[in-house]
Structures are given as structure tokens and as C-alpha cells.
C-alpha positions as CSV (number, residue, x, y, z in Angstrom):
1,M,-49.2,-50.0,99.3
2,G,-49.9,-50.4,103.1
3,T,-50.9,-54.0,102.7
4,S,-47.7,-54.8,100.8
5,V,-45.4,-53.1,103.4
6,S,-47.3,-54.9,106.1
7,A,-46.8,-58.3,104.4
8,V,-43.1,-57.7,103.9
9,G,-42.8,-56.7,107.5
10,T,-44.5,-59.9,108.6
11,F,-42.2,-62.0,106.4
12,D,-39.1,-60.3,107.7
13,K,-40.2,-61.0,111.3
14,A,-40.9,-64.6,110.4
15,V,-37.3,-64.9,109.1
16,V,-36.1,-63.4,112.3
17,V,-37.9,-66.3,114.2
18,L,-36.3,-68.9,111.9
19,D,-32.9,-67.4,112.4
20,A,-33.4,-67.5,116.2
21,L,-34.1,-71.2,116.0
22,E,-31.1,-72.0,113.8
23,G,-28.9,-72.6,116.8
24,R,-31.2,-74.7,119.0
25,P,-34.8,-75.1,120.1
26,R,-36.1,-72.3,122.2
27,S,-39.0,-71.7,124.6
28,L,-41.4,-68.9,123.8
29,H,-39.7,-66.8,126.5
30,E,-36.3,-67.4,124.9
31,L,-37.7,-66.7,121.5
32,T,-39.1,-63.4,122.7
33,E,-35.7,-62.4,124.2
34,V,-33.6,-63.4,121.2
35,T,-35.9,-61.8,118.5
36,Q,-36.9,-58.8,120.6
37,L,-40.4,-59.3,119.3
38,P,-43.5,-58.9,121.5
39,R,-44.5,-62.1,123.1
40,A,-47.8,-62.3,121.2
41,T,-46.1,-61.6,117.9
42,A,-43.4,-64.2,118.4
43,H,-46.0,-66.8,119.4
44,R,-48.3,-65.9,116.4
45,L,-45.4,-66.2,113.9
46,A,-44.0,-69.4,115.4
47,T,-47.3,-71.1,115.4
48,A,-48.0,-69.9,111.8
49,L,-44.7,-71.3,110.7
50,E,-45.5,-74.5,112.6
51,A,-48.7,-74.9,110.5
52,H,-46.6,-74.9,107.4
53,G,-44.0,-77.4,108.7
54,L,-41.2,-74.8,108.9
55,V,-41.3,-74.9,112.7
56,R,-42.1,-77.9,115.0
57,R,-42.5,-78.5,118.7
58,T,-40.1,-80.6,120.7
59,D,-41.4,-83.1,123.4
60,D,-40.9,-80.4,126.0
61,G,-42.9,-77.8,124.1
62,R,-40.0,-75.7,122.8
63,F,-40.0,-74.4,119.2
64,A,-37.5,-75.9,116.8
65,L,-36.8,-75.8,113.0
66,G,-39.3,-77.9,111.1
67,L,-38.6,-81.0,109.0
68,R,-40.0,-79.3,105.9
69,L,-36.9,-77.2,105.8
70,V,-34.8,-80.4,105.2
71,A,-36.8,-81.1,102.0
72,L,-36.6,-77.5,100.9
73,G,-32.9,-77.4,101.5
74,R,-32.3,-80.6,99.5
75,A,-34.5,-79.2,96.7
76,A,-32.5,-76.0,96.7
77,A,-29.3,-77.9,96.5
78,D,-30.6,-80.1,93.7
79,Q,-31.3,-76.9,91.7
80,L,-27.7,-75.8,92.1
81,P,-25.8,-77.3,89.2
82,L,-22.4,-76.7,90.9
83,A,-23.4,-79.0,93.8
84,D,-24.4,-81.8,91.4
85,A,-21.2,-81.4,89.4
86,A,-19.1,-81.5,92.5
87,R,-20.4,-84.7,94.0
88,P,-18.0,-87.1,92.2
89,A,-15.0,-85.0,93.2
90,L,-16.3,-84.7,96.8
91,A,-16.8,-88.5,97.0
92,E,-13.2,-89.1,95.8
93,L,-11.9,-86.6,98.3
94,R,-13.8,-88.2,101.1
95,D,-12.5,-91.7,100.2
96,A,-9.0,-90.4,99.8
97,T,-8.9,-88.6,103.2
98,G,-11.4,-90.7,105.2
99,E,-12.8,-87.4,106.5
100,S,-16.0,-85.4,106.0
101,V,-16.1,-83.1,102.9
102,Q,-18.2,-80.1,102.1
103,L,-18.9,-77.6,99.3
104,Y,-19.7,-74.1,100.4
105,V,-20.9,-71.0,98.6
106,R,-21.1,-67.5,99.9
107,E,-24.5,-66.0,100.6
108,G,-24.3,-62.5,102.0
109,D,-22.3,-62.5,105.2
110,R,-22.4,-66.3,105.6
111,R,-21.3,-69.4,103.9
112,V,-23.8,-72.1,103.1
113,C,-23.1,-75.8,102.7
114,V,-24.7,-77.0,99.4
115,A,-23.2,-80.5,99.4
116,A,-21.7,-82.7,102.1
117,L,-20.5,-86.2,102.5
118,E,-19.7,-87.7,105.9
119,S,-16.6,-89.6,107.0
120,P,-17.2,-93.3,107.7
121,H,-15.6,-92.9,111.1
122,G,-17.8,-92.9,114.2
123,L,-16.1,-89.7,115.4
124,R,-16.5,-87.2,112.5
125,T,-17.4,-83.7,111.6
126,I,-21.0,-83.3,110.6
127,V,-22.2,-80.2,108.6
128,A,-25.8,-80.5,107.3
129,M,-26.7,-79.4,103.9
130,G,-28.1,-75.9,104.0
131,A,-26.2,-75.1,107.2
132,A,-25.2,-71.4,107.2
133,L,-21.9,-70.7,109.0
134,P,-19.9,-67.6,109.7
135,L,-17.4,-66.3,107.2
136,D,-14.9,-65.0,109.8
137,R,-14.1,-68.4,111.2
138,G,-12.8,-71.6,109.5
139,S,-10.8,-72.2,106.3
140,A,-13.7,-72.2,104.0
141,G,-14.7,-68.7,105.2
142,R,-11.3,-67.4,104.5
143,V,-11.3,-68.9,101.0
144,L,-14.6,-67.2,100.2
145,T,-13.6,-63.8,101.5
146,E,-9.9,-63.4,100.7
147,R,-9.2,-61.4,97.5
148,D,-6.8,-64.0,96.2
149,P,-6.7,-67.1,98.4
150,A,-3.8,-69.5,98.3
151,P,-4.2,-72.9,96.6
152,W,-5.4,-74.2,100.0
153,V,-6.1,-72.7,103.4
154,A,-6.0,-74.6,106.7
155,S,-7.6,-73.8,110.1
156,V,-7.3,-75.5,113.5
157,A,-10.0,-75.1,116.1
158,E,-11.2,-71.8,114.6
159,R,-14.9,-72.5,114.2
160,E,-15.3,-75.4,116.7
161,P,-12.9,-76.7,119.4
162,G,-11.2,-79.9,118.4
163,V,-11.9,-79.6,114.7
164,A,-9.5,-78.8,111.9
165,S,-10.3,-78.1,108.2
166,V,-8.6,-77.5,104.9
167,S,-10.3,-75.7,102.0
168,A,-9.5,-74.8,98.5
169,P,-11.1,-72.3,96.1
170,V,-13.3,-73.2,93.2
171,R,-12.8,-70.5,90.6
172,G,-15.1,-69.4,87.8
173,A,-14.9,-66.8,85.1
174,E,-11.8,-64.5,85.3
175,G,-10.5,-66.5,88.3
176,K,-13.3,-65.4,90.7
177,V,-13.9,-67.7,93.6
178,V,-17.4,-69.1,93.4
179,A,-17.2,-71.9,96.0
180,A,-14.9,-73.6,98.5
181,V,-14.2,-77.3,98.8
182,S,-13.4,-78.4,102.3
183,V,-12.3,-81.4,104.3
184,S,-12.8,-81.4,108.0
185,G,-12.3,-83.7,110.9
186,P,-11.2,-84.1,114.5
187,I,-7.7,-82.8,115.3
188,E,-6.7,-86.1,116.8
189,R,-6.8,-87.5,113.2
190,T,-6.0,-84.5,111.1
191,G,-3.1,-83.5,113.3
192,A,-2.0,-79.9,114.2
193,D,-0.9,-79.3,110.6
194,P,-3.9,-80.5,108.4
195,G,-2.7,-78.6,105.4
196,R,0.4,-80.7,105.1
197,R,-1.7,-83.8,105.1
198,Y,-4.7,-82.8,103.0
199,G,-3.8,-79.6,101.2
200,A,-2.8,-81.2,97.9
201,A,-5.9,-83.5,97.8
202,V,-8.3,-80.6,98.5
203,A,-6.8,-78.4,95.8
204,H,-7.0,-81.3,93.4
205,A,-10.7,-81.8,94.3
206,A,-11.4,-78.1,93.7
207,S,-9.7,-78.3,90.3
208,A,-11.9,-81.4,89.5
209,V,-15.0,-79.5,90.4
210,E,-14.1,-76.7,88.1
211,I,-13.6,-79.1,85.2
212,A,-16.8,-81.0,86.0
213,A,-18.9,-77.8,86.2
214,G,-17.4,-76.5,83.0
215,L,-15.8,-73.5,84.8
216,R,-12.6,-74.0,82.8
């Protein structure tokens, strides 16, 4: 029993290290401050994760998330049938709006991007697949947390300055919200009222995802 508890504790601390690196690369000193782990423990865990490709070193020696996480994230997304079913609708939404589109699902107290297509414009919103974002900021977060969200929800500069988004709920059994389809882009293109411009298209895309995924 002691070995099992110890192993779980070590795993939990390793996840704390990965969480600390989610925002940006960090030096060992910064990693120790953010995680509140002893310096030796933080270093041991970071180097162990580095050996497995989950952490890497930048040119200046800081710890950063490893490239193996990209492959794992893609593999996880590929195993999510909803993401596969959503891709045609997302592509149609991206082409219709000219902006970046995403599909989010709720995971605990965050929303995770499980599918994303980027705008063809040079200035665009980029959300990487596997990115975990807060639920309390942005239109997709509201869609995933509100008891009965509207057909579409818009937000302007909530999660990131200069960026607007419009999201619509994807509903499953008994009308439960299982995902959020979003379109996002710079305010200079979306305007201060992005819902008026994109709301109907995003709601249509969410409906198309429901049909493609066999949710209704």
C-alpha cells in the first residue's frame, strides 16, 4: 500500500510540473516557485519527464512542454468520435466566416479544444488542439457552464484583449450540452457585435455537428 500511495503522489507532482509549464517555459527557479515543490524534487521530476519527451529544454536551458505531448494530444483527439464527426461542419464554418473555428468539450473546471481549424488570414486566432482554457472567460466557457445556453453566445475581449468569439452549444441526449462550436478572430474583423455577424452560422454548424455525430 505504501508503494502505491508513493507512486500516486509522484504522479500527482509530475502533473503539477506539467501544469506549471502550460503557460510558458520556466527556469528551475521559476518552476520551484510556481509548483511550491522542493528544488531537488522539481528538478528530478522535470528531468524524468524530459527523458520521456513530455518536457524539453529550450536553447537557454529553461524547461518547456515536450513535443511528445503534441502527438499524444492528436491521438486523444482522434479517439474522440465527436471531433471526427465535427470536422466537416467546422471546415464549412471556417470557410463561411473566414475566421478560426474550434470545438471545445468540458473537462473538470476547464474547456479543452479537441478540434481546430485556423483562419487563412495572417492575423488570426490560434488555439492549439489540446489547449485547456478557463471556463469563466470567453463565449465557449459560458456555453459549457450555463444551465440552458442561448442558441449562440458572443464575447468580446473576455479571454484575450483584441479577440472576439461566438459559440453555440452542441447538445446530446435530453438536450444536455456536450460541446461548444466556436468561431474566433480579431475584433478589427469581427466587429464589436460578433454575434450579429456570426451567430446564425455558428448555430447552424453546431446543429450540423449534432446530426453528423448522431446526437439527434
